[in-house]
C-alpha positions as CSV (number, residue, x, y, z in Angstrom):
1,X,116.2,127.6,115.1
2,X,114.0,127.3,112.0
3,X,116.0,124.3,110.7
4,X,115.6,122.6,114.1
5,X,111.9,123.1,114.2
6,X,111.3,122.0,110.6
7,X,113.8,119.1,110.9
8,X,112.0,117.7,114.0
9,X,108.7,118.3,112.3
10,X,109.9,116.3,109.3
11,X,111.0,113.4,111.5
12,X,107.7,113.3,113.3
13,X,105.7,113.3,110.0
14,X,107.9,110.6,108.5
15,X,107.6,108.5,111.7
16,X,103.9,108.8,111.6
17,X,103.8,107.9,108.0
18,X,105.9,104.8,108.6
19,X,103.8,103.6,111.5
20,X,100.5,104.1,109.6
21,X,101.9,102.3,106.5
22,X,103.0,99.3,108.6
23,X,99.4,98.9,109.8
24,X,97.5,99.8,106.7
25,X,99.5,97.6,104.3
26,X,98.7,94.5,106.4
27,X,95.0,95.4,106.2
28,X,94.4,96.3,102.5
29,X,97.7,95.5,100.8
30,X,100.7,97.6,99.7
31,X,99.6,98.9,96.4
32,X,96.2,100.2,97.6
33,X,97.9,102.0,100.5
34,X,100.4,103.7,98.1
35,X,97.6,104.5,95.6
36,X,95.3,106.1,98.1
37,X,98.2,108.1,99.7
38,X,99.3,109.5,96.4
39,X,95.7,110.1,95.2
40,X,94.8,112.1,98.3
41,X,98.2,113.8,98.3
42,X,97.5,114.9,94.7
43,X,94.4,116.7,95.7
44,X,96.3,118.3,98.6
45,X,99.1,119.5,96.3
46,X,97.2,120.6,93.2
47,X,95.8,123.9,94.7
48,X,99.3,125.0,95.5
49,X,100.6,124.0,92.1
50,X,97.9,126.2,90.4
51,X,98.6,129.1,92.8
52,X,102.3,129.0,92.0
53,X,101.7,128.7,88.2
54,X,104.1,127.1,85.7
55,X,107.6,128.1,86.6
56,X,110.0,129.2,83.9
57,X,112.4,126.4,85.0
58,X,109.9,123.7,84.1
59,X,111.6,122.9,80.8
60,X,114.2,120.5,79.5
61,X,116.3,118.6,82.0
62,X,114.3,119.8,85.0
63,X,111.3,117.8,83.7
64,X,113.5,114.7,83.6
65,X,114.5,115.3,87.2
66,X,110.9,115.9,88.2
67,X,110.0,112.5,86.7
68,X,112.9,110.8,88.4
69,X,111.8,112.4,91.7
70,X,108.2,111.1,91.3
71,X,109.1,107.5,90.2
72,X,111.7,107.2,92.9
73,X,109.4,108.4,95.6
74,X,106.5,106.1,94.6
75,X,108.7,103.1,94.1
76,X,110.3,103.7,97.5
77,X,106.8,103.7,99.2
78,X,106.0,100.5,97.4
79,X,109.2,98.8,98.6
80,X,108.6,100.2,102.1
81,X,105.0,99.0,102.4
82,X,105.9,95.5,101.2
83,X,108.7,95.5,103.8
84,X,106.4,96.4,106.6
85,X,104.2,93.4,105.8
86,X,107.1,91.0,106.5
87,X,109.2,92.9,109.0
88,X,109.3,95.1,112.0
89,X,109.1,98.9,111.9
90,X,112.2,99.2,114.1
91,X,114.3,97.2,111.7
92,X,112.9,98.7,108.4
93,X,112.9,102.5,109.1
94,X,116.6,102.8,109.9
95,X,117.4,101.2,106.6
96,X,115.0,103.6,104.8
97,X,116.7,106.5,106.6
98,X,119.9,105.7,104.6
99,X,118.3,107.3,101.6
100,X,120.6,110.3,102.1
101,X,123.6,108.1,102.2
102,X,122.6,106.4,99.0
103,X,122.0,109.8,97.4
104,X,125.7,110.5,98.2
105,X,126.7,107.2,96.5
106,X,124.7,108.1,93.4
107,X,126.5,111.5,93.4
108,X,129.8,109.7,93.5
109,X,128.9,107.3,90.7
110,X,127.9,110.3,88.6
111,X,131.4,111.8,89.0
112,X,131.1,114.0,92.1
113,X,134.1,113.8,94.5
114,X,133.5,112.1,97.9
115,X,135.6,112.7,101.0
116,X,137.3,109.7,102.7
117,X,135.2,110.2,105.8
118,X,132.1,109.9,103.7
119,X,133.3,106.7,102.2
120,X,134.1,105.3,105.7
121,X,130.6,106.2,107.0
122,X,129.0,104.5,103.9
123,X,130.9,101.3,104.8
124,X,129.7,101.7,108.4
125,X,126.1,102.0,107.3
126,X,126.4,98.9,105.1
127,X,127.8,97.0,108.1
128,X,124.8,98.1,110.2
129,X,122.4,96.9,107.6
130,X,124.1,93.5,107.3
131,X,124.2,93.1,111.1
132,X,120.6,94.0,111.5
133,X,119.6,91.5,108.7
134,X,121.5,88.5,110.0
135,X,121.0,89.0,113.8
136,X,118.6,86.6,115.4
137,X,115.1,87.8,116.4
138,X,114.1,86.8,119.9
139,X,110.4,87.6,119.4
140,X,109.5,87.3,115.7
141,X,106.2,88.4,114.4
142,X,103.8,86.1,112.7
143,X,104.8,85.6,109.1
144,X,107.9,87.7,109.7
145,X,110.8,87.3,107.2
146,X,113.5,89.6,108.4
147,X,116.0,89.0,105.6
148,X,113.3,89.7,103.0
149,X,112.2,92.8,104.9
150,X,115.8,94.1,104.9
151,X,116.2,93.5,101.2
152,X,112.9,95.3,100.4
153,X,113.9,98.2,102.7
154,X,117.3,98.4,101.0
155,X,115.6,98.6,97.6
156,X,113.3,101.3,99.0
157,X,116.3,103.3,100.3
158,X,118.0,103.0,96.9
159,X,115.0,104.4,95.0
160,X,114.3,107.0,97.7
161,X,118.0,108.0,97.3
162,X,117.4,108.5,93.5
163,X,114.4,110.6,94.3
164,X,116.3,112.6,96.9
165,X,119.2,113.2,94.5
166,X,116.9,114.3,91.8
167,X,115.0,116.6,94.1
168,X,118.4,118.2,95.1
169,X,118.8,119.3,91.5
170,X,115.5,121.0,91.6
171,X,116.0,122.9,94.9
172,X,116.0,126.6,94.4
173,X,114.7,126.3,90.8
174,X,111.2,124.9,91.3
175,X,108.5,125.8,93.8
176,X,108.0,123.2,96.6
177,X,104.5,122.3,95.2
178,X,106.1,121.3,91.9
179,X,108.7,119.1,93.6
180,X,105.8,117.4,95.5
181,X,103.6,117.0,92.4
182,X,105.5,114.3,90.4
183,X,105.2,111.5,93.0
184,X,101.5,112.2,93.6
185,X,100.9,112.3,89.9
186,X,102.9,109.1,89.1
187,X,101.3,107.3,92.0
188,X,97.8,108.2,90.8
189,X,98.3,107.4,87.1
190,X,100.6,104.3,87.5
191,X,99.0,102.7,90.5
192,X,95.7,104.2,91.6
193,X,94.1,104.4,88.1
194,X,94.9,100.7,87.1
195,X,93.7,99.5,90.5
196,X,90.5,101.5,90.0
197,X,89.9,100.1,86.5
198,X,90.4,96.5,87.7
199,X,88.3,97.2,90.8
200,X,91.2,96.4,93.2
201,X,91.5,99.9,94.7
202,X,90.6,98.5,98.2
203,X,89.6,100.7,101.0
204,X,87.8,99.9,104.3
205,X,86.3,102.1,107.0
206,X,89.2,101.3,109.3
207,X,91.9,102.2,106.8
208,X,90.3,105.4,105.4
209,X,91.6,107.6,108.3
210,X,94.9,105.8,108.0
211,X,95.5,106.7,104.3
212,X,94.2,110.2,104.8
213,X,96.6,110.8,107.7
214,X,99.5,109.2,105.7
215,X,98.8,111.5,102.7
216,X,98.9,114.5,105.0
217,X,102.0,113.3,106.8
218,X,103.9,112.7,103.5
219,X,103.0,116.1,102.0
220,X,103.6,118.1,105.2
221,X,106.8,116.2,106.0
222,X,108.4,116.8,102.6
223,X,107.3,120.5,102.7
224,X,108.8,121.0,106.1
225,X,112.1,119.4,105.0
226,X,112.2,121.6,101.9
227,X,111.6,124.8,104.1
228,X,114.1,123.7,106.7
229,X,116.8,122.9,104.1
230,X,116.6,126.4,102.7
231,X,118.1,127.7,106.0
232,X,120.5,124.9,107.1
233,X,120.7,121.6,105.1
234,X,122.9,119.7,107.5
235,X,120.8,120.4,110.6
236,X,117.5,119.7,108.8
237,X,118.9,116.4,107.4
238,X,120.3,115.2,110.7
239,X,117.0,115.8,112.5
240,X,114.8,114.5,109.7
241,X,116.8,111.2,109.7
242,X,115.8,110.7,113.3
243,X,112.4,109.5,112.1
244,X,114.0,106.0,112.3
245,X,114.7,105.8,116.1
246,X,111.4,107.7,116.7
247,X,109.5,105.1,114.7
248,X,111.3,102.2,116.5
249,X,110.4,103.6,119.9
250,X,106.8,104.2,119.0
251,X,106.5,100.7,117.4
252,X,107.8,99.3,120.7
253,X,105.3,101.3,122.7
254,X,102.3,101.0,120.4
255,X,102.8,97.6,118.7
256,X,105.0,95.8,121.3
257,X,107.6,95.2,118.7
258,X,110.9,94.0,120.3
259,X,114.3,93.7,118.7
260,X,117.2,91.5,119.8
261,X,120.5,93.0,121.1
262,X,122.4,92.4,117.8
263,X,119.5,93.9,115.9
264,X,119.5,96.9,118.1
265,X,123.3,97.2,117.7
266,X,122.8,97.2,113.9
267,X,120.1,99.8,114.1
268,X,122.3,102.0,116.3
269,X,125.2,101.7,113.9
270,X,122.8,102.7,111.1
271,X,121.4,105.7,112.9
272,X,124.8,107.0,114.0
273,X,126.2,106.4,110.5
274,X,123.4,108.3,108.8
275,X,123.6,111.2,111.4
276,X,127.3,111.5,111.0
277,X,127.0,111.4,107.2
278,X,124.4,114.2,107.2
279,X,126.9,116.3,109.3
280,X,129.9,115.4,107.1
281,X,128.1,116.1,103.9
């Protein structure tokens, strides 16, 4: 029951973050959105980091995994926000949700064995991505570039997968607050600080509540996933990946975004493939 509640909570948080990012990035740009999200998230995370203290496991290889987690997470958000500027939420989020599948690919490349069913599901997921990318769009958005959006979303999924794989190495060894810290720290130092120095850290009255809400959604979402995964990884992962269809439905309701039949078919294949892979893994 705990895994179900926290898995669904994760999906809702990530869906909210995706919808907010898609609007905010078009208003102030991708880098400012990521910068403000990570900067605000850093202030949300630091009190818990200080409360937990420096763990004994914060040495050696774990510091490298922490850095990989942070860089992968921030890079993924950058890719995602750029994708939202040229594509539809309903097309982009299912691709981003393949981060777990790509973490499995990374594990295989690093020597871990992979079951035949997992290999089949990975091929199925790739087929869904390709179909969604080449399918005609009956009601394109202004300035929409679906192929570019798919490529950016795929890049985001890859680096998110690296972040997820790295975080998996830290599970059980590091407090949740320390796993959350690297992305917020990297985003602040590598993106927010340079933008502030060059006076390009844009923020408007309309986007202020957006980036605050996105920062909360990101921190709460990852925290809920970490808690749920401690009880049942498969159930939490399956439910968390459902942020993709939730985002697509909400984008249809709120933003009137419509996908063509072939695009919907590709998205369904993606969602089913990711869900089955979460169970099989």
